[in-house]
C-alpha positions as CSV (number, residue, x, y, z in Angstrom):
1,M,-12.2,-9.1,8.4
2,Q,-13.5,-9.4,5.0
3,V,-11.9,-11.7,2.4
4,M,-12.0,-11.6,-1.7
5,I,-11.1,-14.8,-3.6
6,L,-10.3,-13.9,-6.8
7,A,-12.1,-16.5,-9.5
8,A,-12.5,-14.3,-12.5
9,G,-9.6,-15.8,-14.5
10,R,-10.1,-17.5,-17.7
11,G,-7.6,-20.5,-17.1
12,E,-5.9,-20.2,-20.4
13,R,-3.2,-22.9,-19.3
14,L,-5.4,-25.2,-18.2
15,R,-7.3,-25.7,-21.2
16,P,-9.1,-27.4,-22.8
17,L,-10.7,-28.2,-19.1
18,T,-11.7,-24.7,-18.6
19,D,-13.6,-24.2,-21.8
20,T,-16.7,-25.9,-19.7
21,T,-15.4,-25.8,-16.2
22,P,-14.6,-22.2,-14.5
23,K,-11.2,-22.9,-13.2
24,P,-12.3,-22.1,-9.3
25,L,-14.8,-25.2,-9.8
26,L,-12.2,-28.0,-11.0
27,Q,-12.2,-30.9,-8.8
28,V,-8.9,-31.4,-6.4
29,K,-9.1,-34.2,-3.7
30,G,-12.6,-34.9,-4.1
31,Q,-14.1,-31.2,-4.3
32,P,-14.0,-27.9,-5.8
33,L,-10.9,-26.4,-5.4
34,I,-12.7,-22.8,-4.2
35,V,-14.7,-25.1,-2.0
36,H,-11.4,-25.8,-0.1
37,H,-10.8,-22.0,0.3
38,L,-14.0,-21.6,1.6
39,R,-13.9,-24.4,4.4
40,R,-10.6,-23.2,5.3
41,L,-11.6,-19.6,5.8
42,C,-14.8,-20.6,7.5
43,A,-13.2,-22.6,10.3
44,A,-10.3,-19.6,10.5
45,G,-13.2,-17.6,11.8
46,F,-14.0,-15.7,8.6
47,T,-18.1,-15.3,8.0
48,E,-18.2,-13.1,4.7
49,A,-16.7,-13.5,1.1
50,V,-16.9,-11.6,-1.7
51,I,-15.6,-13.6,-5.3
52,N,-15.2,-11.6,-8.3
53,V,-16.5,-13.8,-11.4
54,S,-16.2,-13.5,-15.1
55,W,-15.7,-16.4,-17.3
56,L,-18.6,-19.1,-16.8
57,G,-19.7,-17.0,-13.9
58,D,-23.2,-17.9,-13.6
59,I,-22.0,-21.3,-13.0
60,I,-19.9,-20.5,-10.3
61,K,-22.7,-18.8,-8.5
62,D,-25.1,-21.4,-9.6
63,H,-22.9,-23.8,-7.4
64,L,-21.8,-21.6,-4.7
65,G,-25.2,-20.2,-3.8
66,D,-25.0,-18.0,-0.8
67,G,-22.6,-19.6,0.7
68,S,-24.7,-21.0,3.5
69,E,-23.5,-24.8,2.8
70,H,-20.2,-24.0,3.4
71,G,-20.5,-21.5,6.5
72,I,-19.8,-18.4,5.0
73,R,-22.0,-15.6,3.2
74,I,-21.0,-15.1,-0.4
75,R,-21.3,-11.7,-2.3
76,Y,-20.3,-11.5,-6.3
77,S,-18.7,-9.1,-8.0
78,D,-19.4,-9.2,-11.4
79,E,-17.3,-9.1,-14.1
80,S,-19.1,-10.3,-16.7
81,Q,-18.4,-7.7,-19.4
82,G,-14.7,-8.6,-19.1
83,A,-12.1,-9.9,-16.4
84,L,-10.6,-6.9,-15.1
85,D,-7.0,-8.5,-13.8
86,T,-6.0,-8.7,-10.6
87,G,-5.7,-5.5,-9.5
88,G,-9.0,-4.1,-11.2
89,G,-11.1,-6.7,-10.3
90,I,-10.1,-5.9,-6.8
91,F,-10.7,-2.4,-7.4
92,R,-14.4,-2.8,-8.4
93,A,-15.1,-5.0,-5.5
94,L,-14.1,-2.4,-3.1
95,P,-17.7,-1.2,-2.1
96,L,-18.5,-4.5,-1.3
97,L,-15.3,-5.0,1.0
98,G,-15.8,-1.8,3.3
99,E,-13.2,0.7,4.8
100,Q,-11.3,-2.3,6.9
101,P,-8.3,-4.0,5.7
102,F,-9.3,-7.5,4.1
103,L,-7.8,-10.6,2.7
104,V,-6.8,-11.7,-0.7
105,V,-6.9,-15.3,-1.6
106,N,-6.3,-16.6,-5.5
107,G,-9.0,-18.9,-6.5
108,D,-6.5,-20.8,-8.1
109,I,-3.9,-22.2,-5.5
110,Y,-4.1,-25.3,-3.0
111,T,-2.8,-24.5,0.6
112,D,-3.3,-25.5,4.2
113,F,-1.9,-21.9,5.1
114,P,-3.4,-20.7,8.5
115,F,-5.9,-18.0,7.7
116,A,-6.7,-17.1,10.9
117,S,-3.4,-15.7,11.6
118,L,-3.8,-12.9,9.6
119,Q,-6.6,-11.2,11.2
120,S,-4.6,-8.9,12.3
121,T,-1.5,-8.4,10.4
122,L,-1.1,-4.6,9.1
123,Q,1.2,-3.1,11.2
124,D,0.4,1.0,11.5
125,G,1.6,2.8,7.8
126,D,1.4,-0.4,5.9
127,L,-0.5,-0.8,3.0
128,A,-0.3,-4.6,2.9
129,H,1.0,-8.2,4.0
130,L,1.9,-10.4,1.5
131,V,2.2,-14.4,2.2
132,M,5.5,-15.7,0.6
133,V,6.2,-19.3,-0.5
134,R,9.8,-21.1,-1.9
135,N,10.2,-20.1,-5.6
136,P,8.5,-23.3,-7.6
137,A,10.3,-24.7,-10.3
138,D,8.5,-22.7,-12.9
139,H,9.5,-19.7,-11.3
140,P,12.7,-19.9,-9.9
141,Q,13.2,-16.1,-10.1
142,G,10.9,-15.7,-7.4
143,D,9.0,-12.0,-7.3
144,F,10.1,-9.8,-4.2
145,H,13.1,-9.8,-1.5
146,L,11.9,-10.5,2.5
147,S,14.4,-9.0,4.7
148,S,14.8,-10.6,8.1
149,A,12.7,-7.7,9.5
150,G,9.8,-8.9,7.8
151,R,10.0,-6.3,5.2
152,L,9.4,-6.6,1.4
153,H,11.4,-4.8,-1.2
154,A,11.1,-4.9,-5.1
155,A,14.9,-5.3,-5.4
156,G,17.4,-7.3,-3.3
157,A,18.3,-11.6,-3.1
158,P,17.4,-13.8,-2.8
159,C,13.9,-13.5,-3.9
160,L,10.5,-15.2,-3.0
161,T,7.2,-15.9,-4.6
162,Y,4.3,-14.4,-3.8
163,S,1.7,-17.0,-2.8
164,G,-1.6,-15.3,-4.0
165,I,-2.5,-14.6,-0.4
166,G,-2.4,-11.2,1.4
167,V,-3.9,-8.5,3.2
168,Y,-4.6,-5.0,1.9
169,H,-5.4,-2.0,3.0
170,P,-8.5,0.1,0.9
171,Q,-6.1,2.8,0.8
172,F,-3.4,0.9,-1.3
173,F,-5.8,1.6,-4.2
174,R,-6.4,4.7,-3.6
175,H,-4.9,6.1,-6.7
176,C,-6.4,3.4,-8.9
177,A,-9.1,4.2,-11.8
178,P,-11.9,1.9,-12.9
179,G,-11.0,-0.5,-15.7
180,R,-8.7,-3.7,-16.2
181,F,-5.3,-3.5,-14.2
182,P,-3.0,-5.9,-13.1
183,L,-2.1,-5.5,-9.5
184,L,1.9,-6.1,-9.8
185,P,3.0,-2.1,-11.0
186,W,0.8,-1.2,-7.7
187,L,2.6,-3.6,-5.8
188,Q,6.2,-2.7,-7.0
189,K,5.5,0.9,-6.0
190,A,4.3,0.1,-2.6
191,L,7.1,-1.8,-2.2
192,R,9.7,1.0,-3.1
193,A,7.4,3.4,-0.6
194,G,8.3,0.9,2.2
195,V,4.5,0.0,3.0
196,V,4.6,-3.9,2.7
197,S,5.3,-6.5,4.8
198,G,5.9,-10.0,4.8
199,Q,6.0,-13.5,6.0
200,L,7.4,-16.8,4.5
201,Y,5.3,-20.0,4.2
202,N,7.2,-23.4,4.2
203,G,3.9,-25.3,4.1
204,L,1.4,-26.8,1.3
205,W,1.2,-24.7,-1.3
206,T,0.5,-24.8,-5.3
207,D,-0.2,-22.9,-8.1
208,I,-2.7,-24.9,-10.1
209,G,-1.4,-23.4,-13.2
210,T,-1.3,-26.5,-15.4
211,P,-3.7,-29.7,-16.2
212,Q,-0.2,-32.0,-14.6
213,R,0.0,-29.5,-11.7
214,L,-3.7,-30.5,-10.8
215,D,-3.2,-34.0,-11.8
216,A,-0.7,-34.3,-9.2
217,L,-2.9,-33.2,-6.5
218,K,-5.7,-35.7,-7.5
């Protein structure tokens, strides 16, 4: 299975740290955040990664190179003309990701999630499988409802928070068009169509969205 790491964001809430350092290269426990991902993915059996880059993208490329240092082959999806948001970024990278389901990991989270467990997750007819977490203090309303049968719904209570880890089938994006667009409206459409499964993860997970949350991990 291919994996895509989303790393093109500007990191506005982390400024001034991200004025000179790309968000994925911020240090967590002695190494860049994105390196934690690469090493865990490699250990889980993933051999190829696509990373989208925009803001300070050349610094990311120079630091990670072809990925050989971390045991995983890296290819880059360049958004240097302007970041395409989550949905647009994935859509642009589809030619690199192939025709089979692929894993997407947000580059601004820190987690010990067992990625190997997602190698064969999609059920027949499903277009996505999302890993959900308990609602953090800064997002108490959550995102989607997870039923006891492992199905995700746009409405219902209680709601959980999307972790930024998910498996997507390329057909999820079949009606999308090139350009900048968010992923959320397409997720909501798929949820209403009943083609998204999910699971709850209770392990280590943090969204590195502010300097304070970053400091808490050091």
